[in-house]
N, CA, C and O atoms as a Tripos MOL2 file, in Angstrom:
@<TRIPOS>MOLECULE
protein
  260   259    65     0     0
PROTEIN
NO_CHARGES

@<TRIPOS>ATOM
      1 N         112.8650  255.6750  173.2350 N.3       1 MET1
      2 CA        111.2780  256.0580  172.5500 C.3       1 MET1
      3 C         110.3900  255.0380  172.7090 C.2       1 MET1
      4 O         110.5440  253.8690  172.3550 O.2       1 MET1
      5 N         108.9830  255.7720  173.5320 N.am      2 TYR2
      6 CA        107.7900  254.9880  173.2750 C.3       2 TYR2
      7 C         106.5220  254.7970  172.3400 C.2       2 TYR2
      8 O         105.5600  255.4730  172.7030 O.2       2 TYR2
      9 N         106.3690  254.2030  171.4820 N.am      3 PRO3
     10 CA        105.3760  254.1350  169.9780 C.3       3 PRO3
     11 C         104.2900  254.4910  170.4160 C.2       3 PRO3
     12 O         103.7800  255.3060  169.6470 O.2       3 PRO3
     13 N         103.5270  254.2260  171.4970 N.am      4 TYR4
     14 CA        101.6610  254.5420  171.0670 C.3       4 TYR4
     15 C         102.5750  255.2950  172.6090 C.2       4 TYR4
     16 O         103.5370  255.1740  173.3660 O.2       4 TYR4
     17 N         100.7960  256.4730  172.1130 N.am      5 SER5
     18 CA        100.4620  257.4300  172.8260 C.3       5 SER5
     19 C          99.3350  257.2720  173.9650 C.2       5 SER5
     20 O          98.1580  257.6130  174.0760 O.2       5 SER5
     21 N         100.2560  256.6000  174.7400 N.am      6 LEU6
     22 CA         99.1630  256.4960  175.6390 C.3       6 LEU6
     23 C          99.5970  257.2590  176.8220 C.2       6 LEU6
     24 O         100.6990  257.7440  177.0800 O.2       6 LEU6
     25 N          97.8420  257.2600  177.8790 N.am      7 THR7
     26 CA         98.2990  258.5960  178.6250 C.3       7 THR7
     27 C          98.6900  257.5850  180.0680 C.2       7 THR7
     28 O          98.3410  256.4350  180.3350 O.2       7 THR7
     29 N          99.5630  258.5710  180.8340 N.am      8 ASP8
     30 CA        100.3420  259.1930  182.1530 C.3       8 ASP8
     31 C          99.5240  257.6330  182.6110 C.2       8 ASP8
     32 O         100.1550  256.5820  182.7270 O.2       8 ASP8
     33 N          98.5290  257.7090  182.7580 N.am      9 ARG9
     34 CA         97.1320  256.8610  183.8250 C.3       9 ARG9
     35 C          97.3170  255.0210  182.9250 C.2       9 ARG9
     36 O          97.7330  254.0020  183.4770 O.2       9 ARG9
     37 N          96.8310  255.1600  181.4170 N.am     10 GLU10
     38 CA         97.3120  253.9810  180.7190 C.3      10 GLU10
     39 C          98.3680  253.6450  180.9430 C.2      10 GLU10
     40 O          98.3070  252.7670  181.8040 O.2      10 GLU10
     41 N          99.4520  253.8590  180.6290 N.am     11 LYS11
     42 CA        100.8200  253.6150  181.1270 C.3      11 LYS11
     43 C         101.2610  252.8080  182.6720 C.2      11 LYS11
     44 O         101.9550  251.7910  182.6800 O.2      11 LYS11
     45 N         100.7040  253.4850  183.9770 N.am     12 GLU12
     46 CA        100.4510  252.6230  184.8620 C.3      12 GLU12
     47 C          99.2130  251.2310  184.4930 C.2      12 GLU12
     48 O          99.4910  250.0340  184.5660 O.2      12 GLU12
     49 N          98.1620  251.6780  184.1900 N.am     13 ILE13
     50 CA         97.2230  250.7040  183.9900 C.3      13 ILE13
     51 C          98.4360  249.2890  182.9230 C.2      13 ILE13
     52 O          98.5210  248.2260  183.5390 O.2      13 ILE13
     53 N          99.1030  249.3150  181.7610 N.am     14 ALA14
     54 CA         99.7860  248.5360  181.3650 C.3      14 ALA14
     55 C         101.1090  247.8420  181.9000 C.2      14 ALA14
     56 O         101.7850  246.8910  181.5080 O.2      14 ALA14
     57 N         101.1960  248.8600  183.1210 N.am     15 LYS15
     58 CA        102.6680  248.1080  184.2640 C.3      15 LYS15
     59 C         101.7140  246.9860  184.6540 C.2      15 LYS15
     60 O         102.3650  245.9490  184.5290 O.2      15 LYS15
     61 N         100.6740  246.7440  185.0020 N.am     16 TYR16
     62 CA         99.9900  246.3860  185.7540 C.3      16 TYR16
     63 C          99.6720  245.0080  185.3900 C.2      16 TYR16
     64 O          99.9230  243.9680  186.0000 O.2      16 TYR16
     65 N          98.9530  245.2380  184.0600 N.am     17 ILE17
     66 CA         98.6300  244.0660  183.3820 C.3      17 ILE17
     67 C          99.9640  243.1910  182.7990 C.2      17 ILE17
     68 O         100.2140  242.1170  183.3460 O.2      17 ILE17
     69 N         100.6110  243.5530  181.9490 N.am     18 ILE18
     70 CA        102.2630  243.1210  182.0920 C.3      18 ILE18
     71 C         102.5120  242.2990  183.3010 C.2      18 ILE18
     72 O         102.6460  241.0870  183.1280 O.2      18 ILE18
     73 N         102.5870  242.7510  184.4150 N.am     19 LYS19
     74 CA        102.7080  242.3940  185.3840 C.3      19 LYS19
     75 C         101.6570  241.0890  185.9490 C.2      19 LYS19
     76 O         101.9840  240.4760  186.9650 O.2      19 LYS19
     77 N         100.4880  240.7640  185.2610 N.am     20 GLY20
     78 CA         99.5810  240.1820  185.7590 C.3      20 GLY20
     79 C          98.0970  239.6540  186.2840 C.2      20 GLY20
     80 O          97.3740  238.6580  186.3080 O.2      20 GLY20
     81 N          98.1790  241.2490  186.7470 N.am     21 TYR21
     82 CA         97.3480  241.4130  187.8400 C.3      21 TYR21
     83 C          96.1390  241.5410  186.8160 C.2      21 TYR21
     84 O          96.3200  241.4470  185.6020 O.2      21 TYR21
     85 N          94.7760  241.7840  187.4440 N.am     22 SER22
     86 CA         93.2200  241.4850  186.9160 C.3      22 SER22
     87 C          92.8320  242.3920  187.0480 C.2      22 SER22
     88 O          93.4410  242.8560  188.0120 O.2      22 SER22
     89 N          91.8700  243.3570  186.5790 N.am     23 ASN23
     90 CA         90.8000  244.3320  186.3430 C.3      23 ASN23
     91 C          90.8190  244.6530  187.9240 C.2      23 ASN23
     92 O          91.6990  245.3810  188.3830 O.2      23 ASN23
     93 N          89.9970  244.1860  188.5970 N.am     24 SER24
     94 CA         90.0350  243.8610  189.5000 C.3      24 SER24
     95 C          90.8860  244.4250  191.1760 C.2      24 SER24
     96 O          90.7620  245.1980  192.1260 O.2      24 SER24
     97 N          91.8900  243.1900  190.5030 N.am     25 GLU25
     98 CA         93.2760  243.8680  191.1900 C.3      25 GLU25
     99 C          94.4070  245.6970  191.0370 C.2      25 GLU25
    100 O          95.2480  246.4150  191.5790 O.2      25 GLU25
    101 N          93.7530  245.5610  190.1820 N.am     26 ILE26
    102 CA         94.0150  246.7450  189.7230 C.3      26 ILE26
    103 C          93.3760  247.5530  190.2190 C.2      26 ILE26
    104 O          94.0910  248.3230  190.8600 O.2      26 ILE26
    105 N          91.8710  247.9050  190.2780 N.am     27 ALA27
    106 CA         90.7900  249.0460  190.4800 C.3      27 ALA27
    107 C          91.4100  249.3410  192.3960 C.2      27 ALA27
    108 O          91.6370  250.2500  193.1950 O.2      27 ALA27
    109 N          91.4260  248.0110  192.2850 N.am     28 LYS28
    110 CA         91.7750  248.0530  194.2370 C.3      28 LYS28
    111 C          93.1180  248.9340  194.3420 C.2      28 LYS28
    112 O          92.8260  250.0090  194.8650 O.2      28 LYS28
    113 N          94.2280  248.8720  194.0870 N.am     29 MET29
    114 CA         94.9480  249.3130  193.8240 C.3      29 MET29
    115 C          95.6170  250.6190  193.6100 C.2      29 MET29
    116 O          96.6940  251.0310  194.0430 O.2      29 MET29
    117 N          94.4450  251.3600  192.5900 N.am     30 LEU30
    118 CA         94.5610  252.4150  191.7440 C.3      30 LEU30
    119 C          93.1240  252.8180  192.3510 C.2      30 LEU30
    120 O          92.7640  253.8730  191.8300 O.2      30 LEU30
    121 N          92.1590  252.3180  193.3020 N.am     31 PHE31
    122 CA         91.2450  253.4430  194.1310 C.3      31 PHE31
    123 C          90.3790  253.4740  193.0800 C.2      31 PHE31
    124 O          89.4770  254.3070  193.1730 O.2      31 PHE31
    125 N          90.4090  252.7740  192.0810 N.am     32 VAL32
    126 CA         89.0520  253.3480  190.8060 C.3      32 VAL32
    127 C          88.1640  252.0920  190.6530 C.2      32 VAL32
    128 O          88.4510  250.9710  191.0730 O.2      32 VAL32
    129 N          86.9860  252.4670  189.9540 N.am     33 SER33
    130 CA         86.2720  251.0710  189.7000 C.3      33 SER33
    131 C          87.4180  249.8380  188.2950 C.2      33 SER33
    132 O          88.4720  249.9240  187.6650 O.2      33 SER33
    133 N          86.1490  248.7340  188.5110 N.am     34 LYS34
    134 CA         86.2330  247.9160  187.8090 C.3      34 LYS34
    135 C          85.9360  248.5050  186.1130 C.2      34 LYS34
    136 O          86.3320  248.0110  185.0570 O.2      34 LYS34
    137 N          84.9640  249.9180  186.3850 N.am     35 SER35
    138 CA         84.5720  249.9150  185.0470 C.3      35 SER35
    139 C          85.6870  250.5230  184.2100 C.2      35 SER35
    140 O          86.1590  250.2460  183.1070 O.2      35 SER35
    141 N          86.0980  252.0300  185.7010 N.am     36 THR36
    142 CA         87.1530  253.0910  185.0050 C.3      36 THR36
    143 C          87.8640  252.2410  184.3410 C.2      36 THR36
    144 O          87.9790  252.4620  183.1350 O.2      36 THR36
    145 N          88.7020  250.7500  185.0560 N.am     37 VAL37
    146 CA         89.8610  249.9720  184.3710 C.3      37 VAL37
    147 C          88.9930  249.2770  182.8800 C.2      37 VAL37
    148 O          89.8140  249.3070  181.9630 O.2      37 VAL37
    149 N          88.3630  249.0010  182.6470 N.am     38 LYS38
    150 CA         88.1840  248.0520  181.3480 C.3      38 LYS38
    151 C          88.2580  249.3050  180.5480 C.2      38 LYS38
    152 O          88.7520  249.1080  179.4380 O.2      38 LYS38
    153 N          87.9150  250.5260  180.7840 N.am     39 VAL39
    154 CA         88.1000  251.9180  179.5520 C.3      39 VAL39
    155 C          89.3290  252.0080  179.0830 C.2      39 VAL39
    156 O          89.7460  252.2320  177.9460 O.2      39 VAL39
    157 N          90.0360  251.7430  180.4130 N.am     40 HIS40
    158 CA         91.9250  252.0310  180.4890 C.3      40 HIS40
    159 C          92.1360  250.9870  179.4640 C.2      40 HIS40
    160 O          92.7230  251.1970  178.4030 O.2      40 HIS40
    161 N          91.5990  249.7750  179.8510 N.am     41 VAL41
    162 CA         91.9210  248.6500  179.8090 C.3      41 VAL41
    163 C          91.4390  248.5250  177.8150 C.2      41 VAL41
    164 O          92.4700  248.3360  177.1700 O.2      41 VAL41
    165 N          90.6180  248.5730  177.2280 N.am     42 SER42
    166 CA         89.7170  248.8950  176.0020 C.3      42 SER42
    167 C          90.7070  249.8080  175.1230 C.2      42 SER42
    168 O          91.0780  249.3520  174.0410 O.2      42 SER42
    169 N          91.1320  251.0200  175.5170 N.am     43 ASN43
    170 CA         92.1080  252.6640  175.4460 C.3      43 ASN43
    171 C          92.9930  251.5260  175.3710 C.2      43 ASN43
    172 O          93.1770  251.3920  174.1610 O.2      43 ASN43
    173 N          93.5790  250.7230  175.9100 N.am     44 ILE44
    174 CA         95.3790  250.8370  175.0760 C.3      44 ILE44
    175 C          94.8940  249.8720  175.0930 C.2      44 ILE44
    176 O          93.9860  250.1190  175.8870 O.2      44 ILE44
    177 N          94.7150  248.4440  174.7020 N.am     45 LEU45
    178 CA         94.4730  247.3310  173.4220 C.3      45 LEU45
    179 C          94.0150  248.2530  171.8720 C.2      45 LEU45
    180 O          94.6710  248.0130  170.8580 O.2      45 LEU45
    181 N          93.1780  249.0040  171.8350 N.am     46 GLN46
    182 CA         93.1750  249.9670  170.2610 C.3      46 GLN46
    183 C          94.5210  250.6120  170.6820 C.2      46 GLN46
    184 O          94.9500  250.8500  169.5530 O.2      46 GLN46
    185 N          95.3800  251.0100  171.4330 N.am     47 LYS47
    186 CA         96.0280  252.2390  170.7510 C.3      47 LYS47
    187 C          97.0170  251.2090  170.2290 C.2      47 LYS47
    188 O          97.4470  251.2240  169.0760 O.2      47 LYS47
    189 N          97.3160  250.4010  171.0590 N.am     48 THR48
    190 CA         98.7330  249.2790  170.7090 C.3      48 THR48
    191 C          97.8170  248.1320  169.5510 C.2      48 THR48
    192 O          98.6960  247.4770  168.9910 O.2      48 THR48
    193 N          97.0540  247.8890  169.2660 N.am     49 LYS49
    194 CA         96.0160  247.4070  168.4350 C.3      49 LYS49
    195 C          96.7120  245.7300  169.1290 C.2      49 LYS49
    196 O          97.2870  245.0420  168.2860 O.2      49 LYS49
    197 N          96.6750  245.4330  169.8820 N.am     50 ALA50
    198 CA         96.6560  244.7430  170.0530 C.3      50 ALA50
    199 C          95.8810  243.4060  170.3380 C.2      50 ALA50
    200 O          94.8880  243.7220  169.6820 O.2      50 ALA50
    201 N          95.4860  241.8130  170.9420 N.am     51 LYS51
    202 CA         94.3820  241.4070  170.9240 C.3      51 LYS51
    203 C          93.6150  240.6070  171.9150 C.2      51 LYS51
    204 O          92.5940  239.9200  171.8800 O.2      51 LYS51
    205 N          94.7140  241.0420  173.0420 N.am     52 ASN52
    206 CA         94.3400  240.5620  174.0960 C.3      52 ASN52
    207 C          95.4650  240.8730  175.3880 C.2      52 ASN52
    208 O          96.4990  241.5280  175.2670 O.2      52 ASN52
    209 N          95.0650  240.3510  176.3900 N.am     53 ARG53
    210 CA         96.0480  241.1970  177.2210 C.3      53 ARG53
    211 C          97.3480  240.6630  177.2140 C.2      53 ARG53
    212 O          98.4300  241.2310  177.3660 O.2      53 ARG53
    213 N          96.9390  238.9020  176.9140 N.am     54 VAL54
    214 CA         98.2060  237.9930  176.7260 C.3      54 VAL54
    215 C          98.9930  239.3400  175.3520 C.2      54 VAL54
    216 O          99.8970  240.0960  175.7090 O.2      54 VAL54
    217 N          98.6840  239.3590  174.5550 N.am     55 ASN55
    218 CA         98.7540  239.8350  173.4040 C.3      55 ASN55
    219 C          99.9970  241.3200  173.6080 C.2      55 ASN55
    220 O         101.1730  241.5100  173.2990 O.2      55 ASN55
    221 N          99.1220  241.9630  174.1610 N.am     56 LEU56
    222 CA         99.3480  243.7240  175.0580 C.3      56 LEU56
    223 C         100.3770  243.9840  176.1940 C.2      56 LEU56
    224 O         100.8440  245.0420  176.6140 O.2      56 LEU56
    225 N         100.6670  242.1900  176.7040 N.am     57 ALA57
    226 CA        102.5520  242.7710  177.9100 C.3      57 ALA57
    227 C         103.1320  241.5990  176.8270 C.2      57 ALA57
    228 O         103.9470  240.8280  177.3340 O.2      57 ALA57
    229 N         102.8690  241.4150  175.6630 N.am     58 TYR58
    230 CA        103.9850  240.9220  174.3790 C.3      58 TYR58
    231 C         104.3760  241.8260  173.5540 C.2      58 TYR58
    232 O         105.4430  241.7080  172.9500 O.2      58 TYR58
    233 N         103.6630  242.7470  173.4200 N.am     59 ILE59
    234 CA        104.1520  243.8980  172.2740 C.3      59 ILE59
    235 C         104.6880  245.2760  173.5780 C.2      59 ILE59
    236 O         105.6460  246.0280  173.4020 O.2      59 ILE59
    237 N         103.7190  245.2870  174.8850 N.am     60 LEU60
    238 CA        104.8960  246.3180  175.7650 C.3      60 LEU60
    239 C         106.0410  245.3660  176.6510 C.2      60 LEU60
    240 O         107.0450  246.0400  176.8850 O.2      60 LEU60
    241 N         106.0880  244.5860  176.9540 N.am     61 GLY61
    242 CA        106.5330  243.8630  177.6110 C.3      61 GLY61
    243 C         108.3020  243.5590  177.7290 C.2      61 GLY61
    244 O         109.0590  243.0350  178.5480 O.2      61 GLY61
    245 N         108.4230  244.2710  176.3090 N.am     62 SER62
    246 CA        110.2760  244.4100  176.2870 C.3      62 SER62
    247 C         110.8140  246.3800  175.9870 C.2      62 SER62
    248 O         111.8000  246.8650  175.4310 O.2      62 SER62
    249 N         109.3850  247.1310  176.7950 N.am     63 MET63
    250 CA        109.7120  248.6200  176.3340 C.3      63 MET63
    251 C         109.2930  248.5150  178.0200 C.2      63 MET63
    252 O         108.8710  247.6490  178.7870 O.2      63 MET63
    253 N         109.6760  249.9190  178.0750 N.am     64 GLU64
    254 CA        110.3540  250.9000  179.1210 C.3      64 GLU64
    255 C         109.8650  251.3140  179.4400 C.2      64 GLU64
    256 O         110.3020  252.3090  180.0180 O.2      64 GLU64
    257 N         108.0100  251.0030  179.4610 N.am     65 ILE65
    258 CA        106.7020  252.2650  179.7670 C.3      65 ILE65
    259 C         106.7930  253.0600  181.3510 C.2      65 ILE65
    260 O         105.9680  253.9190  181.6590 O.2      65 ILE65
@<TRIPOS>BOND
     1     1     2 1
     2     2     3 1
     3     3     4 2
     4     3     5 am
     5     5     6 1
     6     6     7 1
     7     7     8 2
     8     7     9 am
     9     9    10 1
    10    10    11 1
    11    11    12 2
    12    11    13 am
    13    13    14 1
    14    14    15 1
    15    15    16 2
    16    15    17 am
    17    17    18 1
    18    18    19 1
    19    19    20 2
    20    19    21 am
    21    21    22 1
    22    22    23 1
    23    23    24 2
    24    23    25 am
    25    25    26 1
    26    26    27 1
    27    27    28 2
    28    27    29 am
    29    29    30 1
    30    30    31 1
    31    31    32 2
    32    31    33 am
    33    33    34 1
    34    34    35 1
    35    35    36 2
    36    35    37 am
    37    37    38 1
    38    38    39 1
    39    39    40 2
    40    39    41 am
    41    41    42 1
    42    42    43 1
    43    43    44 2
    44    43    45 am
    45    45    46 1
    46    46    47 1
    47    47    48 2
    48    47    49 am
    49    49    50 1
    50    50    51 1
    51    51    52 2
    52    51    53 am
    53    53    54 1
    54    54    55 1
    55    55    56 2
    56    55    57 am
    57    57    58 1
    58    58    59 1
    59    59    60 2
    60    59    61 am
    61    61    62 1
    62    62    63 1
    63    63    64 2
    64    63    65 am
    65    65    66 1
    66    66    67 1
    67    67    68 2
    68    67    69 am
    69    69    70 1
    70    70    71 1
    71    71    72 2
    72    71    73 am
    73    73    74 1
    74    74    75 1
    75    75    76 2
    76    75    77 am
    77    77    78 1
    78    78    79 1
    79    79    80 2
    80    79    81 am
    81    81    82 1
    82    82    83 1
    83    83    84 2
    84    83    85 am
    85    85    86 1
    86    86    87 1
    87    87    88 2
    88    87    89 am
    89    89    90 1
    90    90    91 1
    91    91    92 2
    92    91    93 am
    93    93    94 1
    94    94    95 1
    95    95    96 2
    96    95    97 am
    97    97    98 1
    98    98    99 1
    99    99   100 2
   100    99   101 am
   101   101   102 1
   102   102   103 1
   103   103   104 2
   104   103   105 am
   105   105   106 1
   106   106   107 1
   107   107   108 2
   108   107   109 am
   109   109   110 1
   110   110   111 1
   111   111   112 2
   112   111   113 am
   113   113   114 1
   114   114   115 1
   115   115   116 2
   116   115   117 am
   117   117   118 1
   118   118   119 1
   119   119   120 2
   120   119   121 am
   121   121   122 1
   122   122   123 1
   123   123   124 2
   124   123   125 am
   125   125   126 1
   126   126   127 1
   127   127   128 2
   128   127   129 am
   129   129   130 1
   130   130   131 1
   131   131   132 2
   132   131   133 am
   133   133   134 1
   134   134   135 1
   135   135   136 2
   136   135   137 am
   137   137   138 1
   138   138   139 1
   139   139   140 2
   140   139   141 am
   141   141   142 1
   142   142   143 1
   143   143   144 2
   144   143   145 am
   145   145   146 1
   146   146   147 1
   147   147   148 2
   148   147   149 am
   149   149   150 1
   150   150   151 1
   151   151   152 2
   152   151   153 am
   153   153   154 1
   154   154   155 1
   155   155   156 2
   156   155   157 am
   157   157   158 1
   158   158   159 1
   159   159   160 2
   160   159   161 am
   161   161   162 1
   162   162   163 1
   163   163   164 2
   164   163   165 am
   165   165   166 1
   166   166   167 1
   167   167   168 2
   168   167   169 am
   169   169   170 1
   170   170   171 1
   171   171   172 2
   172   171   173 am
   173   173   174 1
   174   174   175 1
   175   175   176 2
   176   175   177 am
   177   177   178 1
   178   178   179 1
   179   179   180 2
   180   179   181 am
   181   181   182 1
   182   182   183 1
   183   183   184 2
   184   183   185 am
   185   185   186 1
   186   186   187 1
   187   187   188 2
   188   187   189 am
   189   189   190 1
   190   190   191 1
   191   191   192 2
   192   191   193 am
   193   193   194 1
   194   194   195 1
   195   195   196 2
   196   195   197 am
   197   197   198 1
   198   198   199 1
   199   199   200 2
   200   199   201 am
   201   201   202 1
   202   202   203 1
   203   203   204 2
   204   203   205 am
   205   205   206 1
   206   206   207 1
   207   207   208 2
   208   207   209 am
   209   209   210 1
   210   210   211 1
   211   211   212 2
   212   211   213 am
   213   213   214 1
   214   214   215 1
   215   215   216 2
   216   215   217 am
   217   217   218 1
   218   218   219 1
   219   219   220 2
   220   219   221 am
   221   221   222 1
   222   222   223 1
   223   223   224 2
   224   223   225 am
   225   225   226 1
   226   226   227 1
   227   227   228 2
   228   227   229 am
   229   229   230 1
   230   230   231 1
   231   231   232 2
   232   231   233 am
   233   233   234 1
   234   234   235 1
   235   235   236 2
   236   235   237 am
   237   237   238 1
   238   238   239 1
   239   239   240 2
   240   239   241 am
   241   241   242 1
   242   242   243 1
   243   243   244 2
   244   243   245 am
   245   245   246 1
   246   246   247 1
   247   247   248 2
   248   247   249 am
   249   249   250 1
   250   250   251 1
   251   251   252 2
   252   251   253 am
   253   253   254 1
   254   254   255 1
   255   255   256 2
   256   255   257 am
   257   257   258 1
   258   258   259 1
   259   259   260 2
@<TRIPOS>SUBSTRUCTURE
     1 MET1         2 RESIDUE 1 A MET
     2 TYR2         6 RESIDUE 1 A TYR
     3 PRO3        10 RESIDUE 1 A PRO
     4 TYR4        14 RESIDUE 1 A TYR
     5 SER5        18 RESIDUE 1 A SER
     6 LEU6        22 RESIDUE 1 A LEU
     7 THR7        26 RESIDUE 1 A THR
     8 ASP8        30 RESIDUE 1 A ASP
     9 ARG9        34 RESIDUE 1 A ARG
    10 GLU10       38 RESIDUE 1 A GLU
    11 LYS11       42 RESIDUE 1 A LYS
    12 GLU12       46 RESIDUE 1 A GLU
    13 ILE13       50 RESIDUE 1 A ILE
    14 ALA14       54 RESIDUE 1 A ALA
    15 LYS15       58 RESIDUE 1 A LYS
    16 TYR16       62 RESIDUE 1 A TYR
    17 ILE17       66 RESIDUE 1 A ILE
    18 ILE18       70 RESIDUE 1 A ILE
    19 LYS19       74 RESIDUE 1 A LYS
    20 GLY20       78 RESIDUE 1 A GLY
    21 TYR21       82 RESIDUE 1 A TYR
    22 SER22       86 RESIDUE 1 A SER
    23 ASN23       90 RESIDUE 1 A ASN
    24 SER24       94 RESIDUE 1 A SER
    25 GLU25       98 RESIDUE 1 A GLU
    26 ILE26      102 RESIDUE 1 A ILE
    27 ALA27      106 RESIDUE 1 A ALA
    28 LYS28      110 RESIDUE 1 A LYS
    29 MET29      114 RESIDUE 1 A MET
    30 LEU30      118 RESIDUE 1 A LEU
    31 PHE31      122 RESIDUE 1 A PHE
    32 VAL32      126 RESIDUE 1 A VAL
    33 SER33      130 RESIDUE 1 A SER
    34 LYS34      134 RESIDUE 1 A LYS
    35 SER35      138 RESIDUE 1 A SER
    36 THR36      142 RESIDUE 1 A THR
    37 VAL37      146 RESIDUE 1 A VAL
    38 LYS38      150 RESIDUE 1 A LYS
    39 VAL39      154 RESIDUE 1 A VAL
    40 HIS40      158 RESIDUE 1 A HIS
    41 VAL41      162 RESIDUE 1 A VAL
    42 SER42      166 RESIDUE 1 A SER
    43 ASN43      170 RESIDUE 1 A ASN
    44 ILE44      174 RESIDUE 1 A ILE
    45 LEU45      178 RESIDUE 1 A LEU
    46 GLN46      182 RESIDUE 1 A GLN
    47 LYS47      186 RESIDUE 1 A LYS
    48 THR48      190 RESIDUE 1 A THR
    49 LYS49      194 RESIDUE 1 A LYS
    50 ALA50      198 RESIDUE 1 A ALA
    51 LYS51      202 RESIDUE 1 A LYS
    52 ASN52      206 RESIDUE 1 A ASN
    53 ARG53      210 RESIDUE 1 A ARG
    54 VAL54      214 RESIDUE 1 A VAL
    55 ASN55      218 RESIDUE 1 A ASN
    56 LEU56      222 RESIDUE 1 A LEU
    57 ALA57      226 RESIDUE 1 A ALA
    58 TYR58      230 RESIDUE 1 A TYR
    59 ILE59      234 RESIDUE 1 A ILE
    60 LEU60      238 RESIDUE 1 A LEU
    61 GLY61      242 RESIDUE 1 A GLY
    62 SER62      246 RESIDUE 1 A SER
    63 MET63      250 RESIDUE 1 A MET
    64 GLU64      254 RESIDUE 1 A GLU
    65 ILE65      258 RESIDUE 1 A ILE
């Protein structure tokens, strides 16, 4: 069971963050703007209470999302 209420898109972006992709790279792969990715990343950080991308990868890295 996944403990955070992430949307499907947020889960998709979280997977890319865990793999180490930048916002620019994620935006290109998903055909969205960097601003859109930034908003999703901010929402993910807020929902998971992660302090930054590295902390987020640590928190979510062992979970199947």
